[in-house]
Backbone as CSV, one residue per row, in Angstrom:
resi,resn,N_x,N_y,N_z,CA_x,CA_y,CA_z,C_x,C_y,C_z
1,MET,-27.887,-24.594,0.452,-26.757,-23.854,-0.491,-25.694,-23.688,0.631
2,SER,-24.463,-24.363,0.124,-23.191,-24.013,0.790,-22.675,-22.688,0.715
3,VAL,-22.136,-22.013,1.761,-21.511,-20.816,1.743,-20.250,-21.140,1.474
4,ALA,-19.584,-20.191,0.378,-17.987,-20.274,-0.224,-17.397,-19.886,1.151
5,ALA,-16.089,-20.694,1.292,-15.050,-20.286,2.148,-14.312,-19.170,1.882
6,PRO,-13.942,-18.341,2.946,-13.297,-17.231,2.839,-12.102,-17.134,2.038
7,ILE,-11.766,-16.206,1.273,-10.384,-16.311,0.406,-9.381,-15.916,1.422
8,THR,-8.207,-16.444,1.424,-7.060,-16.140,2.295,-6.303,-14.903,1.522
9,VAL,-5.912,-13.951,2.247,-5.293,-12.794,1.939,-3.755,-12.754,2.814
10,VAL,-2.827,-12.666,2.131,-1.544,-12.753,2.589,-1.037,-11.363,2.389
11,ILE,-0.904,-10.548,3.514,-0.335,-9.104,3.272,1.123,-9.060,4.016
12,VAL,2.222,-8.741,3.106,3.513,-8.764,3.638,4.042,-7.296,4.060
13,HIS,4.238,-7.138,5.382,4.355,-5.843,5.762,5.753,-5.530,6.583
14,ARG,6.091,-4.365,6.507,7.248,-4.020,7.096,7.009,-2.358,7.411
15,ASN,7.234,-1.998,8.750,7.610,-0.428,8.987,6.454,0.570,8.554
16,GLN,5.434,0.018,8.294,4.338,0.969,7.588,2.780,0.694,8.304
17,VAL,2.771,0.677,9.580,1.691,0.281,10.280,0.450,1.232,9.730
18,GLU,0.511,2.431,9.719,-0.597,3.193,9.398,-1.150,2.760,7.962
19,SER,-0.062,2.663,6.904,-0.730,2.015,5.549,-1.244,0.785,5.853
20,LEU,-0.724,-0.229,6.599,-1.199,-1.556,6.915,-2.611,-1.365,7.617
21,GLY,-2.876,-0.533,8.212,-4.227,-0.655,8.889,-5.201,-0.282,7.688
22,GLU,-4.828,0.862,6.776,-5.816,1.086,5.568,-5.847,-0.255,4.749
23,THR,-4.934,-0.767,4.569,-5.009,-1.984,3.687,-5.946,-3.210,4.295
24,LEU,-5.623,-3.419,5.683,-6.612,-4.325,6.330,-7.960,-3.934,6.035
25,THR,-8.177,-2.715,6.232,-9.746,-2.214,6.306,-10.228,-2.515,4.909
26,ALA,-9.338,-2.174,3.791,-9.919,-2.386,2.395,-10.092,-3.801,2.080
27,PHE,-9.264,-4.767,2.699,-9.516,-6.161,2.393,-10.689,-6.721,3.148
28,ARG,-10.738,-6.166,4.166,-12.138,-6.576,5.182,-13.363,-6.091,4.589
29,ARG,-13.417,-5.229,3.835,-14.763,-4.491,3.328,-14.930,-5.303,1.798
30,GLN,-14.005,-6.370,1.491,-14.433,-6.876,0.181,-15.776,-7.577,0.024
31,THR,-16.391,-7.661,-0.972,-17.707,-7.992,-1.145,-17.730,-9.764,-1.015
32,VAL,-16.569,-10.346,-1.073,-16.345,-11.638,-0.638,-15.583,-11.731,0.591
33,ALA,-16.035,-13.078,1.238,-15.389,-13.081,2.699,-13.898,-13.424,2.491
34,THR,-13.057,-12.741,3.354,-11.709,-12.847,3.519,-11.065,-13.351,4.838
35,ASP,-9.870,-14.047,4.642,-9.149,-14.270,5.989,-7.849,-13.723,5.798
36,VAL,-7.791,-12.640,6.431,-6.655,-12.020,6.357,-5.359,-12.470,7.235
37,VAL,-4.318,-12.694,6.552,-2.984,-12.848,7.664,-2.043,-11.849,7.161
38,VAL,-1.216,-11.393,8.341,-0.306,-10.398,8.031,1.082,-11.114,8.464
39,VAL,2.027,-11.090,7.339,3.483,-11.519,7.638,4.221,-10.220,8.053
40,ASP,4.785,-10.055,9.070,5.594,-8.921,9.454,6.996,-9.185,9.270
41,ASN,7.710,-8.554,8.375,9.240,-8.757,8.038,9.938,-7.782,9.073
42,GLY,10.055,-8.126,10.187,10.933,-7.486,11.064,10.797,-5.902,11.318
43,THR,9.511,-5.709,11.531,9.088,-4.113,11.972,10.012,-3.612,13.105
44,ASP,10.577,-2.522,13.021,11.348,-1.962,14.055,10.644,-1.997,15.592
45,ARG,11.405,-2.093,16.424,10.746,-2.419,17.856,10.063,-1.249,18.228
46,GLU,10.165,0.069,18.131,9.607,1.011,18.762,8.069,1.139,17.944
47,ALA,7.867,0.392,16.701,6.433,0.284,16.059,6.000,-0.850,16.567
48,GLN,6.274,-1.790,17.302,5.717,-3.061,17.660,4.268,-2.963,18.411
49,PRO,4.391,-1.997,19.329,3.126,-1.722,20.032,2.021,-1.477,19.167
50,ARG,2.056,-0.576,18.137,1.172,0.091,17.262,0.850,-1.197,16.384
51,LEU,1.663,-1.899,15.823,1.587,-3.211,15.035,0.487,-4.136,15.742
52,ALA,0.817,-4.498,17.147,-0.075,-5.530,17.949,-1.440,-4.798,18.165
53,ALA,-1.247,-3.562,18.046,-2.740,-2.788,18.251,-3.531,-2.973,16.669
54,THR,-3.039,-3.154,15.868,-3.572,-3.213,14.521,-4.097,-4.458,14.008
55,VAL,-3.246,-5.575,14.494,-3.586,-6.864,13.788,-3.610,-7.918,15.029
56,GLU,-4.857,-8.521,14.837,-4.840,-9.713,15.898,-3.859,-10.735,16.143
57,PRO,-3.723,-11.077,17.238,-2.499,-11.917,17.394,-2.379,-13.369,16.646
58,ASP,-3.680,-13.817,16.325,-3.723,-15.079,15.523,-3.619,-14.767,13.740
59,ARG,-3.687,-13.590,13.679,-3.694,-13.007,12.296,-2.230,-12.599,11.943
60,LEU,-1.249,-12.420,12.674,-0.044,-12.035,12.653,1.065,-13.075,12.717
61,ILE,1.831,-13.112,11.559,3.099,-14.013,11.744,4.314,-13.274,11.648
62,THR,5.106,-13.155,12.680,6.379,-12.223,12.657,7.567,-13.195,12.342
63,THR,8.433,-12.619,11.601,9.615,-13.150,10.917,11.173,-12.790,11.857
64,ASP,10.833,-11.555,12.524,11.904,-11.005,13.282,12.962,-10.321,12.243
65,LEU,13.166,-10.609,11.119,13.955,-9.950,10.065,13.328,-9.668,8.719
66,ASN,13.803,-8.793,8.086,13.310,-8.519,6.854,13.598,-9.666,5.743
67,LEU,12.668,-10.588,5.546,13.031,-11.537,4.467,12.882,-11.084,3.015
68,GLY,12.009,-9.860,2.906,11.842,-9.533,1.640,10.362,-9.994,1.180
69,PHE,10.079,-9.394,0.090,8.478,-9.586,-0.263,8.241,-11.057,-0.867
70,GLY,9.016,-11.659,-1.561,8.673,-12.956,-2.164,8.946,-14.022,-0.920
71,PRO,9.909,-13.973,-0.081,10.176,-14.894,1.007,9.123,-14.626,2.204
72,GLY,8.948,-13.451,2.111,7.741,-13.152,3.305,6.117,-13.812,2.784
73,ALA,6.018,-13.610,1.469,4.789,-13.946,1.080,4.788,-15.768,1.080
74,ASN,5.923,-16.399,0.987,6.116,-17.714,0.869,5.918,-18.028,2.336
75,VAL,6.037,-17.459,3.505,5.656,-17.730,4.738,4.359,-17.970,4.801
76,GLY,3.596,-16.848,4.392,1.934,-16.949,4.408,1.291,-17.995,3.546
77,LEU,2.058,-18.122,2.344,1.321,-19.348,1.352,1.587,-20.421,2.044
78,ARG,2.791,-20.852,2.779,2.890,-22.186,3.510,1.760,-22.423,4.437
79,ARG,1.361,-21.290,5.188,0.438,-21.274,6.307,-0.898,-21.764,5.647
80,TRP,-1.374,-20.906,4.331,-2.608,-21.320,3.661,-2.436,-22.649,3.074
81,LEU,-1.353,-23.161,2.624,-1.449,-24.567,2.035,-1.787,-25.620,3.228
82,ARG,-0.978,-25.157,4.314,-1.265,-26.080,5.455,-2.574,-26.140,6.150
83,GLU,-3.264,-24.643,6.405,-4.252,-24.609,7.157,-5.422,-24.387,6.495
84,SER,-5.639,-24.042,5.067,-6.829,-23.773,4.452,-6.956,-24.750,3.147
85,SER,-8.341,-24.972,2.704,-8.458,-25.780,1.602,-8.998,-25.038,0.462
86,GLY,-8.876,-23.501,0.638,-9.198,-22.520,-0.637,-8.615,-22.846,-1.695
87,GLU,-9.143,-22.446,-2.812,-8.554,-22.841,-4.161,-7.650,-21.694,-4.353
88,TRP,-7.984,-20.478,-4.225,-7.013,-19.191,-4.375,-6.547,-18.765,-3.043
89,CYS,-5.375,-17.995,-3.199,-4.777,-17.102,-1.960,-4.294,-15.776,-2.598
90,ALA,-4.621,-14.715,-1.845,-4.240,-13.389,-2.488,-3.065,-12.917,-1.947
91,ILE,-2.323,-12.288,-2.492,-1.054,-11.705,-2.039,-0.838,-10.367,-2.407
92,ALA,-0.590,-9.456,-1.440,-0.219,-8.002,-1.538,0.562,-7.488,-0.519
93,PRO,1.268,-6.214,-0.790,2.010,-5.726,0.125,1.121,-4.575,0.923
94,HIS,1.739,-4.127,1.996,1.094,-3.440,3.062,0.504,-2.116,2.520
95,ASP,0.718,-1.685,1.233,0.083,-0.506,0.998,-0.796,-0.645,-0.241
96,ALA,-1.295,-1.662,-0.323,-2.417,-2.000,-1.509,-3.578,-1.765,-0.962
97,ILE,-4.483,-0.945,-1.668,-6.008,-0.414,-1.526,-6.810,-1.044,-2.416
98,PRO,-7.328,-2.348,-2.368,-8.336,-2.591,-3.377,-9.756,-2.041,-3.371
99,GLU,-10.323,-1.807,-4.194,-11.750,-1.403,-4.184,-12.444,-2.607,-3.791
100,GLU,-13.691,-2.309,-3.280,-14.543,-3.162,-2.708,-14.976,-4.585,-3.409
101,ASP,-14.993,-4.389,-4.650,-15.422,-5.496,-5.422,-14.211,-6.144,-6.303
102,ALA,-13.014,-5.795,-5.836,-11.827,-6.092,-6.672,-11.496,-7.761,-6.636
103,LEU,-11.738,-8.257,-5.444,-11.548,-9.858,-5.459,-12.768,-10.704,-6.029
104,ALA,-13.941,-9.981,-5.788,-15.155,-10.739,-6.460,-14.995,-10.745,-7.968
105,LYS,-14.459,-9.594,-8.485,-14.188,-9.504,-10.069,-13.250,-10.439,-10.491
106,ILE,-12.389,-10.634,-9.881,-11.090,-11.504,-10.169,-11.760,-12.985,-10.141
107,LEU,-12.069,-13.450,-9.082,-12.657,-14.728,-9.035,-13.701,-15.015,-10.125
108,ALA,-14.701,-14.030,-10.231,-15.569,-14.341,-11.068,-14.975,-14.569,-12.568
109,ALA,-13.865,-13.794,-12.900,-13.205,-13.740,-14.271,-12.419,-15.051,-14.514
110,VAL,-11.966,-15.787,-13.396,-11.059,-16.999,-13.560,-11.933,-18.294,-13.219
111,HIS,-13.287,-18.090,-12.812,-13.988,-19.166,-12.532,-14.098,-20.254,-13.409
112,GLU,-14.338,-19.932,-14.705,-14.319,-21.057,-15.865,-13.069,-21.051,-16.533
113,ARG,-11.848,-20.606,-16.086,-10.554,-20.686,-16.720,-9.712,-21.502,-15.816
114,PRO,-9.872,-22.905,-15.944,-8.967,-23.714,-15.022,-7.446,-23.629,-15.468
115,PHE,-6.940,-23.231,-16.307,-5.715,-23.150,-16.813,-4.976,-21.803,-16.133
116,VAL,-5.567,-21.100,-15.716,-5.297,-19.874,-15.072,-4.634,-20.112,-13.916
117,GLY,-3.421,-19.989,-13.422,-2.782,-20.340,-12.004,-2.341,-19.037,-11.447
118,LEU,-2.117,-17.824,-12.085,-1.682,-16.617,-11.527,-2.547,-15.553,-12.140
119,VAL,-3.109,-14.796,-11.181,-4.056,-13.511,-11.955,-3.821,-12.401,-10.976
120,SER,-3.866,-11.119,-11.619,-3.865,-9.879,-10.759,-4.921,-8.801,-11.040
121,ALA,-4.834,-8.075,-9.909,-5.972,-6.928,-10.068,-5.413,-5.811,-11.360
122,ASP,-6.260,-4.919,-11.494,-5.964,-3.904,-12.467,-5.467,-2.614,-11.754
123,VAL,-4.085,-2.343,-11.814,-3.641,-1.085,-11.103,-3.650,0.071,-11.664
124,GLY,-4.425,0.261,-12.765,-4.776,1.479,-13.476,-3.665,1.956,-14.557
125,ASP,-2.921,0.956,-14.830,-1.890,0.929,-15.713,-2.272,0.501,-17.308
126,PRO,-2.265,1.390,-18.322,-2.909,0.917,-19.558,-1.988,-0.289,-20.234
127,GLY,-1.005,-0.575,-19.439,-0.121,-1.671,-20.236,-0.212,-3.051,-19.930
128,ARG,0.096,-3.940,-20.634,-0.035,-5.328,-20.447,1.365,-5.914,-20.125
129,PRO,1.446,-6.452,-18.869,2.689,-6.952,-18.308,3.093,-8.202,-19.378
130,ILE,4.598,-8.063,-19.856,4.951,-9.177,-20.655,6.565,-9.377,-20.271
131,ILE,7.092,-10.333,-20.844,8.552,-10.644,-20.427,9.181,-10.664,-21.906
132,GLU,9.929,-9.587,-22.168,10.663,-9.557,-23.279,12.047,-10.359,-23.016
133,PRO,12.473,-11.339,-23.871,13.562,-12.135,-23.792,15.023,-11.764,-23.326
134,PHE,14.951,-10.216,-24.057,16.387,-9.548,-24.064,16.268,-8.257,-23.262
135,LEU,14.939,-7.915,-22.515,14.796,-6.852,-21.709,14.361,-7.242,-20.422
136,GLY,13.387,-8.120,-20.378,12.812,-8.650,-18.967,11.318,-8.220,-19.071
137,PRO,11.070,-7.940,-17.680,9.605,-7.422,-17.690,9.245,-6.239,-18.134
138,ILE,8.535,-5.891,-18.962,8.101,-4.456,-19.505,6.665,-4.590,-19.778
139,ASP,6.071,-3.490,-20.251,4.574,-3.385,-20.456,4.427,-3.221,-21.963
140,ALA,3.444,-3.970,-22.645,2.998,-3.832,-23.935,1.625,-3.388,-24.043
141,PRO,1.255,-2.701,-25.197,-0.360,-2.292,-25.316,-1.137,-3.198,-24.874
142,ALA,-2.220,-2.641,-24.146,-3.193,-3.774,-23.585,-3.955,-4.177,-24.888
143,ALA,-4.411,-5.285,-24.541,-5.392,-5.973,-25.521,-6.756,-5.848,-25.268
144,GLY,-7.156,-5.172,-24.321,-8.643,-4.958,-24.157,-8.932,-3.928,-22.963
145,GLU,-10.046,-3.278,-22.764,-10.430,-2.419,-21.804,-10.987,-2.929,-20.629
146,SER,-11.653,-4.010,-20.542,-12.543,-4.431,-19.462,-12.190,-6.215,-19.402
147,GLY,-12.340,-6.586,-18.357,-12.577,-8.216,-17.991,-11.092,-8.688,-18.314
148,PHE,-11.135,-10.134,-18.427,-9.719,-10.958,-18.080,-8.933,-10.703,-19.351
149,GLU,-7.607,-10.475,-19.195,-6.796,-10.431,-20.281,-5.482,-11.021,-20.023
150,LEU,-5.025,-12.012,-20.969,-3.833,-12.906,-20.612,-2.547,-11.983,-20.591
151,THR,-1.448,-12.269,-19.571,-0.472,-11.211,-19.643,0.745,-12.549,-19.519
152,ASP,1.930,-12.052,-19.475,3.113,-12.936,-19.343,3.328,-13.167,-17.675
153,TYR,2.665,-12.273,-16.894,3.086,-12.485,-15.638,2.028,-11.308,-14.925
154,PRO,1.927,-11.701,-13.479,0.677,-10.795,-12.822,1.384,-9.525,-12.018
155,HIS,0.784,-8.565,-11.985,1.172,-7.466,-11.032,1.252,-7.930,-9.649
156,GLY,2.524,-7.397,-8.939,2.569,-7.921,-7.506,1.865,-6.945,-6.657
157,THR,1.180,-5.964,-7.055,0.355,-5.198,-6.138,-0.844,-5.911,-5.424
158,LEU,-1.535,-6.712,-6.257,-2.656,-7.623,-5.848,-2.626,-8.760,-6.812
159,MET,-1.975,-9.912,-6.345,-2.208,-11.101,-7.189,-2.672,-12.333,-6.467
160,LEU,-3.419,-13.142,-7.417,-3.853,-14.500,-6.695,-3.279,-15.768,-7.224
161,ILE,-2.731,-16.569,-6.449,-2.247,-18.060,-6.938,-3.128,-18.978,-6.779
162,ARG,-3.418,-19.873,-7.722,-4.184,-20.981,-7.455,-3.478,-22.113,-6.802
163,ARG,-4.055,-22.803,-5.972,-3.474,-23.780,-5.141,-2.900,-25.020,-6.047
164,ALA,-3.573,-25.435,-6.990,-3.011,-26.499,-7.956,-1.630,-26.068,-8.711
165,CYS,-1.671,-24.593,-8.975,-0.660,-24.124,-9.511,0.666,-24.107,-8.610
166,VAL,0.643,-23.615,-7.321,1.721,-23.728,-6.520,2.178,-24.876,-5.983
167,LEU,1.230,-25.954,-5.937,1.545,-27.246,-5.612,2.247,-27.907,-6.750
168,GLU,2.188,-27.343,-8.079,3.007,-27.962,-9.098,4.278,-27.328,-9.307
169,VAL,4.046,-25.817,-9.199,5.271,-25.059,-9.622,6.262,-24.616,-8.475
170,GLY,5.613,-24.753,-7.411,6.423,-24.163,-6.174,6.178,-22.749,-5.845
171,LEU,6.792,-22.125,-4.869,6.681,-20.994,-4.203,7.574,-19.946,-4.907
172,PHE,7.641,-18.696,-4.543,8.553,-17.760,-4.998,10.083,-18.019,-4.825
173,ASP,10.870,-17.784,-5.644,12.249,-17.958,-5.833,12.971,-17.005,-4.698
174,GLU,13.240,-17.500,-3.388,13.726,-16.677,-2.533,15.138,-15.661,-2.866
175,ARG,15.664,-16.059,-3.659,16.859,-15.177,-4.287,16.600,-13.814,-4.593
176,TYR,15.410,-13.854,-5.191,14.895,-12.450,-5.565,14.702,-11.380,-4.546
177,PHE,14.396,-11.690,-3.420,14.038,-10.750,-2.344,12.968,-10.098,-2.611
178,ALA,12.996,-9.278,-3.433,11.669,-8.432,-4.003,12.229,-7.621,-5.274
179,TYR,10.995,-7.887,-6.108,11.044,-7.293,-7.511,11.392,-8.271,-8.317
180,CYS,10.659,-8.772,-9.537,10.736,-9.761,-10.326,10.343,-11.070,-9.888
181,GLU,10.155,-11.112,-8.620,9.801,-12.561,-8.260,8.352,-13.221,-8.801
182,GLU,7.466,-12.239,-8.956,6.202,-12.752,-9.605,6.358,-13.125,-10.938
183,ALA,7.317,-12.268,-11.918,7.567,-12.655,-13.277,8.328,-13.942,-13.280
184,GLU,9.379,-14.167,-12.402,9.986,-15.677,-12.559,9.122,-16.579,-12.158
185,LEU,8.134,-16.674,-11.086,7.106,-17.520,-10.844,6.268,-17.955,-11.945
186,ALA,5.911,-16.859,-12.702,5.198,-16.852,-13.888,5.910,-17.689,-15.216
187,VAL,6.829,-17.450,-15.175,7.774,-18.164,-16.012,7.662,-19.821,-15.921
188,ARG,8.021,-20.051,-14.648,8.020,-21.347,-14.256,6.634,-21.933,-14.569
189,ALA,5.629,-21.268,-14.224,4.313,-21.680,-14.177,3.982,-21.770,-15.673
190,GLY,4.400,-20.974,-16.521,4.077,-21.187,-18.103,4.670,-22.294,-18.772
191,SER,5.916,-22.573,-18.136,6.486,-23.688,-18.645,5.663,-25.039,-18.382
192,LEU,4.949,-25.167,-17.438,4.185,-26.296,-17.177,2.709,-26.127,-17.639
193,GLY,2.438,-25.184,-18.221,1.006,-25.074,-18.975,0.238,-24.222,-18.350
194,TRP,0.449,-23.478,-17.314,-0.373,-22.533,-16.549,-0.327,-21.149,-17.082
195,GLN,-1.498,-20.392,-17.135,-1.453,-19.257,-17.944,-1.492,-18.135,-16.512
196,SER,-1.154,-16.951,-16.853,-1.147,-15.747,-16.130,-2.088,-14.842,-16.755
197,GLY,-2.693,-13.832,-16.036,-3.496,-12.815,-16.494,-4.008,-11.776,-15.371
198,MET,-4.676,-10.825,-15.948,-4.992,-9.863,-14.993,-6.553,-9.523,-15.415
199,VAL,-7.270,-8.741,-14.472,-8.749,-8.533,-14.860,-8.940,-6.865,-14.705
200,ARG,-9.108,-6.494,-15.865,-9.454,-4.936,-16.139,-10.592,-4.675,-15.334
201,GLY,-10.404,-3.501,-14.663,-11.776,-3.068,-13.697,-11.668,-3.593,-12.438
202,ALA,-10.981,-4.741,-11.927,-10.832,-5.032,-10.618,-9.645,-4.231,-9.938
203,ARG,-9.974,-3.118,-9.579,-8.944,-2.072,-9.290,-8.452,-2.436,-7.888
204,VAL,-7.169,-1.869,-7.857,-6.197,-1.809,-6.599,-5.570,-0.669,-6.806
205,HIS,-5.486,0.192,-5.791,-4.719,1.478,-5.579,-3.311,1.275,-4.839
206,ASN,-2.282,1.842,-5.171,-1.039,1.716,-4.609,-0.494,3.109,-4.266
207,PRO,-0.805,3.745,-3.313,-0.545,5.312,-3.066,0.885,5.684,-3.259
208,GLY,1.860,4.923,-2.928,3.035,5.334,-3.180,4.280,4.290,-2.675
209,MET,5.669,4.589,-3.131,6.553,3.615,-2.763,7.466,3.995,-1.721
210,SER,7.404,3.145,-0.590,8.007,3.490,0.494,9.580,2.985,0.456
211,ALA,10.032,2.272,-0.405,11.417,1.890,-0.409,12.404,2.990,-0.931
212,ASP,13.501,3.072,-0.623,14.566,3.882,-1.142,14.739,3.709,-2.523
213,VAL,14.996,4.710,-3.651,15.250,4.416,-4.912,16.311,3.840,-5.270
214,GLU,17.607,3.909,-4.634,18.553,3.159,-5.148,18.246,1.753,-4.921
215,ARG,17.727,1.500,-3.801,17.216,-0.084,-3.264,16.518,-0.611,-4.381
216,VAL,15.422,0.132,-4.838,14.573,-0.353,-6.055,15.328,-0.574,-7.230
217,ALA,16.213,0.539,-7.769,16.991,0.029,-8.884,17.884,-0.859,-8.805
218,TYR,18.553,-1.102,-7.862,19.513,-2.127,-7.548,18.740,-3.627,-7.619
219,LEU,17.476,-3.760,-7.005,16.891,-4.980,-7.130,16.237,-5.343,-8.477
220,GLN,15.899,-4.291,-9.120,15.053,-4.460,-10.512,16.234,-4.772,-11.358
221,HIS,17.295,-4.279,-11.329,18.611,-4.549,-12.528,18.921,-5.876,-11.965
222,ARG,19.413,-6.328,-10.760,19.967,-7.502,-10.395,19.165,-8.719,-10.771
223,ASN,17.743,-8.447,-10.402,16.955,-9.578,-10.227,16.539,-9.805,-12.012
224,THR,16.345,-8.708,-12.578,15.909,-8.923,-14.166,17.185,-9.656,-14.768
225,LEU,18.498,-9.334,-14.369,19.499,-10.159,-15.062,19.356,-11.731,-14.579
226,LEU,19.065,-11.855,-13.348,18.936,-13.286,-12.830,17.947,-13.910,-13.705
227,LEU,16.767,-13.238,-13.801,15.688,-13.866,-14.589,16.160,-14.313,-16.059
228,LEU,16.742,-13.375,-16.738,16.968,-13.440,-18.016,18.098,-14.641,-18.330
229,ARG,19.053,-14.596,-17.436,20.110,-15.675,-17.512,19.524,-17.117,-17.373
230,GLU,18.644,-17.376,-16.195,18.364,-18.341,-15.965,17.049,-19.026,-16.819
231,HIS,16.405,-18.232,-17.389,15.235,-18.504,-18.171,15.620,-18.235,-19.736
232,PHE,16.154,-17.478,-20.008,16.304,-16.978,-21.513,17.917,-17.452,-21.886
233,GLY,18.855,-17.272,-21.144,20.296,-17.477,-21.560,20.980,-16.472,-21.189
234,ARG,22.141,-16.771,-21.194,23.446,-15.848,-20.520,23.806,-14.633,-21.696
235,TRP,23.495,-14.841,-22.775,23.489,-14.011,-24.009,22.328,-12.894,-23.688
236,ASN,21.307,-13.218,-23.416,20.220,-12.415,-23.296,20.720,-11.290,-22.152
237,ALA,21.224,-12.016,-20.869,21.331,-11.240,-19.796,22.564,-10.242,-20.074
238,TRP,23.715,-10.623,-20.993,24.740,-9.712,-21.318,24.083,-8.629,-21.977
239,PHE,23.194,-8.738,-22.911,22.460,-7.610,-23.812,21.919,-6.584,-22.987
240,ARG,21.063,-7.236,-21.795,20.579,-6.347,-20.945,21.516,-5.464,-20.193
241,ILE,22.537,-6.133,-19.836,23.922,-5.389,-19.013,24.281,-4.183,-20.008
242,CYS,24.384,-4.585,-21.253,24.820,-3.485,-22.103,24.116,-2.356,-22.485
243,MET,22.746,-2.942,-22.357,21.632,-1.903,-22.643,21.686,-0.785,-21.294
244,ALA,21.848,-1.405,-20.122,21.658,-0.662,-18.856,22.808,0.335,-18.957
245,LEU,24.055,-0.084,-19.334,25.263,0.677,-19.438,24.981,1.895,-20.125
246,ILE,24.481,1.451,-21.415,24.265,2.723,-22.445,23.289,3.770,-21.944
247,GLN,22.317,3.333,-21.225,21.396,4.174,-20.701,21.767,5.311,-19.710
248,LEU,23.036,4.791,-19.110,23.581,5.699,-17.975,24.112,7.046,-18.487
249,PRO,24.838,7.291,-19.535,25.356,8.268,-20.038,24.104,8.989,-20.848
250,VAL,23.221,8.360,-21.369,21.916,9.057,-22.133,21.237,9.570,-21.063
251,GLY,20.922,8.951,-20.007,20.133,9.550,-18.838,20.666,10.638,-18.128
252,ALA,21.885,10.747,-18.149,22.503,11.876,-17.339,22.337,13.105,-18.092
253,VAL,22.342,13.136,-19.586,22.113,14.334,-20.211,20.750,14.620,-20.808
254,TYR,20.155,13.380,-20.736,18.609,13.365,-21.305,17.504,12.670,-20.270
255,PRO,17.031,13.772,-19.374,16.195,13.082,-18.419,15.020,12.160,-18.689
256,PRO,14.358,12.551,-19.940,13.150,11.644,-20.251,13.577,10.201,-20.628
257,ALA,14.918,9.948,-20.714,15.349,8.692,-21.045,15.700,7.634,-19.808
258,ARG,15.342,8.346,-18.536,15.897,7.598,-17.314,14.853,6.715,-16.819
259,GLY,13.431,6.811,-17.222,12.333,6.016,-16.661,12.358,6.010,-14.990
260,LEU,11.497,5.160,-14.704,11.012,5.168,-13.063,12.454,4.767,-12.418
261,HIS,12.552,5.026,-11.089,13.400,4.643,-10.219,14.836,4.762,-10.721
262,TRP,15.147,6.122,-11.189,16.496,6.543,-11.627,17.611,6.400,-10.607
263,SER,18.673,5.631,-10.576,19.644,5.710,-9.665,20.853,5.021,-10.147
264,PRO,21.780,5.759,-10.810,22.820,5.186,-11.475,23.638,4.234,-10.373
265,ALA,23.857,4.502,-9.373,24.486,3.809,-8.416,23.828,2.394,-8.149
266,GLY,22.412,2.410,-7.887,21.414,1.384,-7.745,21.787,0.336,-8.916
267,ARG,21.721,0.912,-10.184,21.884,0.067,-11.265,23.161,-0.513,-11.558
268,LEU,24.254,0.172,-11.190,25.792,-0.366,-11.274,25.834,-1.416,-10.161
269,LYS,25.302,-1.110,-8.961,25.601,-2.153,-8.002,24.731,-3.568,-8.071
270,GLY,23.669,-3.467,-8.970,22.907,-4.599,-9.280,23.530,-5.263,-10.417
271,ILE,24.169,-4.709,-11.142,24.993,-5.349,-12.208,26.300,-6.038,-11.463
272,ARG,26.887,-5.391,-10.689,27.967,-5.761,-9.978,27.535,-7.166,-9.040
273,ASP,26.415,-7.187,-8.340,26.294,-8.283,-7.634,25.666,-9.443,-8.424
274,HIS,24.930,-9.085,-9.676,24.507,-10.318,-10.578,25.799,-10.630,-11.002
275,LEU,26.982,-10.114,-11.515,28.200,-10.718,-11.845,28.818,-11.700,-10.959
276,ARG,28.770,-11.221,-9.767,29.322,-11.859,-8.592,28.577,-13.119,-8.070
277,GLY,27.335,-13.245,-8.784,26.242,-14.346,-8.145,25.810,-14.085,-6.787
278,ARG,25.742,-12.842,-6.363,25.250,-12.458,-5.195,23.630,-11.954,-5.177
279,TYR,22.898,-12.717,-4.559,21.396,-12.435,-4.484,21.085,-12.372,-3.142
280,GLY,19.662,-12.499,-2.942,19.002,-12.414,-1.693,18.935,-11.039,-1.229
281,PRO,19.016,-10.810,0.193,18.981,-9.281,0.796,19.975,-8.409,0.107
282,PRO,19.630,-7.299,-0.127,20.655,-6.362,-0.650,21.697,-6.162,0.362
283,PRO,22.995,-5.863,0.000,24.050,-5.520,0.846,24.041,-4.405,1.567
284,ARG,24.896,-3.959,2.424,24.957,-2.853,3.377,25.063,-1.533,2.531
285,ASP,25.681,-1.466,1.426,25.990,-0.562,0.779,24.696,0.158,-0.158
286,ILE,23.502,-0.471,0.101,22.242,-0.078,-0.494,21.386,0.580,0.345
287,GLY,20.526,1.451,-0.104,19.347,1.978,0.865,18.789,0.819,1.831
288,THR,18.461,1.364,2.794,17.896,0.095,3.847,16.579,0.274,4.164
289,ARG,15.849,1.169,3.625,14.283,1.183,3.872,13.419,-0.171,3.515
């Protein structure tokens, strides 16, 4: 009886060595064999000794600058495509903590679903990730309480990509830097017949957000507009801009309307740079973490 090859796990890291250590432990405790690779996005010099003590040299890829989540994941994906023959590669940030059976449950759920190219773990959110053509990535009511569920795109907290899918569709669009890159990849995959989904019960925990709120708001709005314009049309993007601008005065006087990551400055700067056609790393007037 042959032994299944380890599943490659690409962890994208920057400046959170303690969280990274917990994430490494969680992936090494999976009930399926894993081959974990860390892509370090320019961790500060003073933290480099702790990083070197946490990750084995042959498991660490250093980029010397902050490429962003999608471009950093691409570095690991290219290594996986070049050096491994495995069918699936898992991708996660440095603060994702999967339960011990998370990967096993995901792999079992997609074993007989050859058209699934992207699949994610259960983040504990009751919603189902969809892409609304005039709003972008949002949550819809869940279709079930357990097992595999079709979605428009996978959660980025822990997602798996099939080799045949990435070979046909390509890697993450590096203009996105971070946020919405998994949704954009899923749209391209869907146009070629690949399905996306999530597996309820394959839990992953994400203790907290380490990024600056203004930075998150900036990237979410800028990248949502890019996604809508390129895949649904410029009028869809203009509708989303109008909605974002309307929400600013409403949110100022009615806090429940603000939603997560409320930052008027981040939102306005994201719209500004979308109209300028400026993508990739955030500019210097955005939070730097």
